C-alpha angles and dihedrals in degrees: 000000000000123000130184128218133189113223121210113300115279118179094198096053120016111191146165117224114224118206115195095198131038105280117243093214125052121251117289119263097001093307125155135234119232127209096216136034089235092058091049091047093051090051090049091050091049090050091051091051091051089051092053090051093051092045092050090051091050090050091053092051091049090051092051090050090053089052091052092047091051090049088055091058093051089053097255126129 
């Protein structure tokens, strides 16, 4: 029986681990096994979309910080 697992997120090399036998140990770090490659791929895609959302939010906060720092130089609050 084949099972598929998602390893920790890696931007350079996204991957899905394929197990050809029922794994003895549980998935790493609270992960989950998937019965089909398509299910694992959908979960990986969802994880990637969440990461984009988090990174975009961080970028907005960094840009706001830059604006505040520039305002300090001009004598503003």
